C-alpha positions as CSV (number, residue, x, y, z in Angstrom):
1,X,-16.1,34.8,12.7
2,X,-15.3,34.4,9.0
3,X,-14.3,30.9,7.8
4,X,-12.2,30.8,4.7
5,X,-12.8,27.8,2.4
6,X,-10.0,26.9,0.1
7,X,-11.3,26.4,-3.4
8,X,-9.2,23.7,-5.1
9,X,-11.1,23.9,-8.4
10,X,-10.5,27.7,-8.7
11,X,-6.8,27.3,-7.9
12,X,-6.3,24.4,-10.2
13,X,-8.0,26.3,-13.0
14,X,-5.7,29.2,-12.4
15,X,-2.8,26.8,-12.6
16,X,-4.0,25.5,-15.9
17,X,-3.9,29.2,-17.1
18,X,-0.2,29.4,-15.9
19,X,-0.8,31.3,-12.6
20,X,2.2,30.5,-10.5
21,X,0.7,32.1,-7.4
22,X,-2.2,29.7,-7.6
23,X,0.2,26.8,-7.8
24,X,2.1,28.1,-4.8
25,X,-1.3,28.4,-2.9
26,X,-2.1,24.8,-3.7
27,X,1.3,23.7,-2.6
28,X,1.2,25.7,0.7
29,X,-2.3,24.5,1.4
30,X,-2.0,20.8,0.6
31,X,1.7,19.7,0.6
32,X,1.9,19.0,4.3
33,X,-1.0,16.5,4.2
34,X,0.1,15.0,0.9
35,X,3.6,14.5,2.3
36,X,2.2,12.8,5.4
37,X,0.2,10.4,3.2
38,X,3.3,9.7,1.0
39,X,5.4,9.1,4.1
40,X,2.7,6.7,5.5
41,X,2.7,4.9,2.1
42,X,6.4,4.7,1.6
43,X,7.9,4.8,5.1
44,X,11.0,6.9,4.2
45,X,11.1,10.7,4.3
46,X,13.3,11.0,1.2
47,X,11.0,8.8,-0.8
48,X,8.0,10.8,0.4
49,X,9.7,14.1,-0.6
50,X,10.6,12.7,-4.0
51,X,7.0,11.6,-4.6
52,X,5.6,14.9,-3.4
53,X,7.8,16.8,-5.8
54,X,6.9,14.5,-8.7
55,X,3.2,14.9,-7.8
56,X,3.3,18.7,-7.8
57,X,5.2,18.7,-11.1
58,X,2.4,16.6,-12.6
59,X,-0.3,18.8,-11.1
60,X,1.3,21.8,-12.7
61,X,1.8,20.2,-16.1
62,X,-1.6,18.5,-16.2
63,X,-3.9,21.0,-14.5
64,X,-5.6,21.8,-17.8
65,X,-6.6,18.1,-18.0
66,X,-8.6,18.2,-14.8
67,X,-12.4,18.1,-15.2
68,X,-14.9,18.4,-12.4
69,X,-16.8,15.5,-14.1
70,X,-14.2,13.1,-12.8
71,X,-14.4,14.2,-9.2
72,X,-13.2,17.0,-7.0
73,X,-9.9,18.8,-7.7
74,X,-8.5,17.6,-4.3
75,X,-9.3,14.0,-5.1
76,X,-7.7,14.4,-8.5
77,X,-4.5,15.7,-6.8
78,X,-4.5,12.8,-4.4
79,X,-5.0,10.3,-7.1
80,X,-1.8,11.6,-8.7
81,X,0.0,11.3,-5.4
82,X,-1.1,7.7,-4.8
83,X,-0.2,6.7,-8.4
84,X,3.3,8.2,-8.0
85,X,3.8,6.6,-4.6
86,X,2.8,3.2,-6.0
87,X,5.1,3.6,-9.0
88,X,7.9,4.7,-6.7
89,X,7.4,1.7,-4.5
90,X,7.3,-0.7,-7.5
91,X,10.5,0.8,-8.8
92,X,12.3,0.4,-5.5
93,X,10.9,-3.1,-5.0
94,X,12.3,-4.1,-8.4
95,X,15.6,-2.6,-7.4
96,X,15.6,-4.7,-4.2
97,X,14.8,-1.8,-1.8
98,X,12.2,-2.2,1.0
99,X,8.7,-1.8,-0.3
100,X,5.5,-0.8,1.5
101,X,4.4,-4.5,1.6
102,X,7.4,-5.2,3.9
103,X,6.9,-2.2,6.1
104,X,5.1,-2.4,9.4
105,X,1.4,-1.4,9.3
106,X,1.0,2.3,10.0
107,X,-0.1,3.3,13.4
108,X,-2.6,6.1,14.1
109,X,-3.0,7.9,17.3
110,X,-6.5,9.3,17.6
111,X,-7.4,12.2,19.8
112,X,-9.5,10.9,22.7
113,X,-11.1,14.3,23.2
114,X,-12.6,14.4,19.7
115,X,-16.4,14.6,19.7
116,X,-18.4,11.8,18.0
117,X,-19.7,14.2,15.3
118,X,-16.2,14.8,13.9
119,X,-14.2,12.6,11.6
120,X,-11.5,12.0,14.3
121,X,-14.2,11.2,16.8
122,X,-15.9,8.8,14.3
123,X,-12.5,7.2,13.6
124,X,-11.8,6.8,17.3
125,X,-15.1,5.0,17.8
126,X,-14.5,2.4,15.1
127,X,-13.6,-1.2,16.2
128,X,-9.9,-2.0,15.6
129,X,-10.6,-4.4,12.6
130,X,-12.6,-1.8,10.8
131,X,-10.1,1.0,11.4
132,X,-7.2,-1.2,10.2
133,X,-9.0,-2.1,7.0
134,X,-10.0,1.6,6.4
135,X,-6.4,2.8,7.0
136,X,-5.0,0.2,4.7
137,X,-7.5,1.1,2.0
138,X,-6.7,4.8,2.2
139,X,-3.0,4.4,2.5
140,X,-2.5,1.7,-0.1
141,X,-5.2,2.4,-2.7
142,X,-8.1,0.3,-1.6
143,X,-7.2,-3.1,-3.0
144,X,-9.3,-5.5,-0.8
145,X,-7.4,-8.6,-1.9
146,X,-4.0,-7.0,-0.9
147,X,-5.4,-5.7,2.4
148,X,-6.9,-9.1,3.2
149,X,-3.5,-10.8,2.7
150,X,-1.7,-8.0,4.7
151,X,-4.1,-8.3,7.6
152,X,-4.6,-12.1,7.3
153,X,-8.4,-11.7,6.9
154,X,-10.8,-12.7,4.1
155,X,-11.5,-10.3,1.3
156,X,-15.3,-10.2,2.0
157,X,-14.5,-9.3,5.6
158,X,-12.2,-6.5,4.5
159,X,-14.8,-5.1,2.1
160,X,-17.5,-5.2,4.8
161,X,-15.2,-3.5,7.3
162,X,-14.4,-0.7,4.8
163,X,-18.1,-0.2,3.9
164,X,-19.1,-0.2,7.6
165,X,-16.4,2.2,8.5
166,X,-17.3,4.7,5.8
167,X,-21.0,4.4,6.7
168,X,-20.2,5.1,10.4
169,X,-18.1,8.1,9.5
170,X,-20.8,9.5,7.2
171,X,-23.5,9.1,9.8
172,X,-21.4,10.6,12.5
173,X,-20.6,13.8,10.6
174,X,-24.1,14.2,9.2
175,X,-25.6,14.0,12.7
């Protein structure tokens, strides 16, 4: 069986050179997951769609500015998405719209049949406080002070929970 690995760096480099087919490949490959994250962050499908569109416009316009020295191409793309989502939320908060801070915490349904050596399995094995902290860090940009206030826990507890969660996942998938 041949496993195809999507090469974000190659596709992003092709985008920097103006290759529209590479841009379409990036979009087809990553837009569903990016939209899901935007929806989890913003809570409204139309807001998520707007942020997704803005994100891909910025990816196209700024692809030449990507450098592997700052991280992976995929991480770079997601940093743009998170930045746009936060800016969008701030704008709507200032306009009096509902903001992510006022939305209920996201819920996550984990597969119970996932094996322990997979990321879903490792997530399913986490204690609820660690999982909550990790989800909030991923969905809202990792600000421990904000997460502590949101979850009514101390900031050191949040930081310890996130670190323990990441260590657990790393150990599980390396096993």
